[in-house]
C-alpha positions in Angstrom: 0.0 0.0 0.0 1.4 3.4 -1.0 2.1 6.1 1.6 -1.0 8.2 0.9 -3.3 5.2 0.9 -1.8 3.9 4.1 -2.1 7.3 5.7 -5.8 7.5 4.8 -6.5 4.0 6.2 -4.5 4.9 9.3 -6.5 8.1 9.9 -9.8 6.3 9.4 -8.8 3.5 11.7 -7.4 5.5 14.5 -9.2 8.8 14.3 -5.8 10.6 14.4 -5.2 12.9 11.3 -1.9 14.6 11.7 -1.0 17.8 9.9 1.7 17.3 7.2 4.3 19.2 9.2 3.6 17.3 12.4 3.8 14.0 10.5 7.0 15.0 8.8 8.5 15.8 12.2 7.3 12.5 13.7 8.7 10.6 10.8 12.1 12.3 11.1 12.3 11.5 14.9 11.4 7.8 14.2 14.0 7.6 11.4 16.7 9.1 13.6 15.8 6.7 16.4 16.1 3.8 14.0 19.5 5.0 13.0 20.8 5.4 16.5 19.4 2.0 17.6 21.0 0.3 14.5 24.4 1.9 15.3 24.0 0.5 18.8 23.2 -3.0 17.5 26.0 -3.1 15.0 28.5 -3.1 17.9 27.1 -6.3 19.3 25.5 -8.1 16.3 26.7 -9.3 13.0 25.2 -6.5 11.1 26.8 -4.5 8.2 28.3 -1.3 9.3 26.1 1.8 8.6 28.3 4.3 7.0 27.7 7.9 5.6 26.8 6.6 2.3 25.3 9.9 1.0 28.7 11.6 1.8 30.6 8.7 0.3 28.7 9.1 -3.0 27.0 5.7 -2.8 23.6 7.3 -3.2 22.6 10.4 -5.2 19.1 11.2 -4.1 16.9 11.3 -1.0 14.9 8.4 -2.4 18.0 6.2 -2.8 19.2 7.2 0.7 15.9 6.0 2.3 15.9 2.8 0.2 19.5 2.0 1.3 18.7 2.7 4.9 15.7 0.4 4.7 18.0 -2.4 3.3 20.2 -2.0 6.4 17.1 -2.0 8.7 15.7 -5.2 7.1 18.6 -7.2 8.5 18.0 -5.9 12.0 14.2 -6.5 11.8 14.7 -10.2 12.1 15.4 -9.8 15.9 14.2 -6.3 16.6 11.0 -6.0 14.5 9.2 -3.8 17.1 11.9 -1.1 16.7 12.3 -1.2 13.0 8.7 -1.9 11.9 6.9 1.3 12.8 3.7 1.1 10.8 2.8 4.6 9.4 6.3 5.9 9.9 7.7 3.2 7.5 6.1 5.1 4.7 8.6 7.9 4.7 8.8 9.4 1.2 10.5 12.4 -0.2 9.8 15.0 -2.9 13.0 15.2 -4.9 12.2 18.9 -5.8 12.7 19.7 -2.1 16.4 19.0 -2.4 17.5 21.7 0.0 15.4 20.5 2.9 16.3 16.8 2.1 19.9 17.6 1.8 20.0 19.2 5.2 18.3 16.2 6.8 20.7 13.8 5.1 23.8 15.8 6.1 22.6 15.8 9.7 22.1 12.0 9.6 25.5 11.6 8.0 27.1 13.6 10.9 25.2 11.6 13.4 26.2 8.3 11.8 29.9 9.4 11.9 29.7 10.4 15.6 28.1 7.1 16.7 
């Protein structure tokens, strides 16, 4: 189910209809929490190291960045599904025209990944 359809179903089911800016902020927090948790797990489990792949040139767009992150998270979902499977928040999408805002977010995530 695509993001918009999932959101409509979620709103109907829960009665909660977040404003777009609130939903975007919530999704950002959930994504950052997933990254932090993954970085903690990679120290103790046999998981691929999460690196700053945007800065390394391994991805060129926000959409590629999110897809690559999801591939890393899939490995961790086997044992930590409750952390990495977040329902509505798994439907994060980007609008490539909003490159400036997306770039700022990914540079922040890259910095965080390097610090952890």
